C-alpha positions as CSV (number, residue, x, y, z in Angstrom):
1,X,238.2,125.1,142.1
2,X,236.3,126.9,139.4
3,X,233.9,124.4,138.1
4,X,232.8,123.6,141.6
5,X,232.0,127.3,142.1
6,X,230.3,127.3,139.0
7,X,228.1,124.4,139.6
8,X,227.3,125.4,143.0
9,X,225.7,128.8,141.7
10,X,223.7,126.7,139.4
11,X,222.4,124.7,141.7
12,X,221.6,126.5,144.7
13,X,219.0,124.4,145.9
14,X,221.7,121.6,146.3
15,X,223.2,123.5,149.1
16,X,222.0,123.3,152.7
17,X,219.6,125.9,153.9
18,X,222.1,127.1,156.5
19,X,224.5,128.0,153.4
20,X,221.7,129.6,151.5
21,X,222.7,133.4,151.3
22,X,219.4,135.4,152.5
23,X,220.9,138.6,152.3
24,X,222.4,140.4,149.0
25,X,223.3,144.3,149.0
26,X,220.6,146.4,147.4
27,X,222.6,147.2,144.2
28,X,223.3,143.4,143.6
29,X,219.6,142.7,144.3
30,X,218.3,145.2,142.1
31,X,220.8,144.0,139.0
32,X,219.3,140.5,139.7
33,X,215.7,141.4,139.8
34,X,215.9,143.4,136.6
35,X,217.8,140.3,134.8
36,X,215.1,137.9,135.9
37,X,212.5,140.7,134.4
38,X,214.5,140.9,131.5
39,X,214.5,136.7,131.1
40,X,210.9,137.1,131.8
41,X,210.1,139.4,129.0
42,X,211.9,137.5,126.5
43,X,210.4,134.3,127.8
44,X,213.8,133.1,128.0
45,X,214.4,130.0,130.2
46,X,217.4,131.5,131.8
47,X,214.6,132.7,134.3
48,X,214.7,129.6,135.9
49,X,218.3,129.6,136.8
50,X,218.1,133.1,137.9
51,X,215.1,132.5,140.2
52,X,217.1,129.8,141.8
53,X,220.1,132.2,142.3
54,X,217.9,134.8,144.0
55,X,215.4,132.6,145.7
56,X,216.3,132.5,149.2
57,X,216.7,136.4,149.2
58,X,213.4,136.7,147.9
59,X,212.2,134.4,150.2
60,X,213.3,136.3,153.0
61,X,211.7,139.7,151.7
62,X,208.0,138.0,150.8
63,X,207.9,134.3,151.3
64,X,204.4,134.1,149.6
65,X,205.3,136.5,146.4
66,X,208.2,134.3,146.2
67,X,206.4,131.0,146.1
68,X,203.9,132.4,143.6
69,X,206.8,133.7,141.3
70,X,208.5,130.3,141.6
71,X,205.3,128.3,140.5
72,X,204.4,130.8,137.7
73,X,208.1,130.8,136.4
74,X,207.8,126.6,136.6
75,X,204.3,126.8,134.9
76,X,206.2,129.0,132.3
77,X,203.5,131.9,133.0
78,X,205.8,134.5,132.3
79,X,203.4,137.2,131.6
80,X,201.8,136.5,134.9
81,X,205.3,136.0,136.5
82,X,206.0,139.3,135.2
83,X,203.4,141.3,137.2
84,X,204.3,139.1,140.3
85,X,207.9,140.5,140.2
86,X,206.9,143.8,139.4
87,X,205.2,143.7,142.9
88,X,208.1,142.2,144.2
89,X,210.4,145.0,142.8
90,X,207.9,147.4,144.6
91,X,208.7,145.7,147.8
92,X,212.4,145.4,147.4
93,X,212.5,149.5,146.5
94,X,210.4,150.4,149.3
95,X,212.3,148.3,152.1
96,X,215.5,150.2,150.4
97,X,214.1,153.6,151.0
């Protein structure tokens, strides 16, 4: 049902690792990364939820940068997280070329 679907999207860490999506089309990934960037610029705590949603994809792209970004967001170091996210955006754009 709809409530279950929403709960699954809000708590991706509750899913088994086999079920976590590790791919996303490039347009969707770009939208998600830009939404995360906007959230970080505003120091909006929705960045925590957004990071949870795209973490499996970022993990597949660059596990080290993903872990760094997750830690910076958890520590609410939003300006530093922006710089890390910009590096991830460069990687994502480079991988699409």
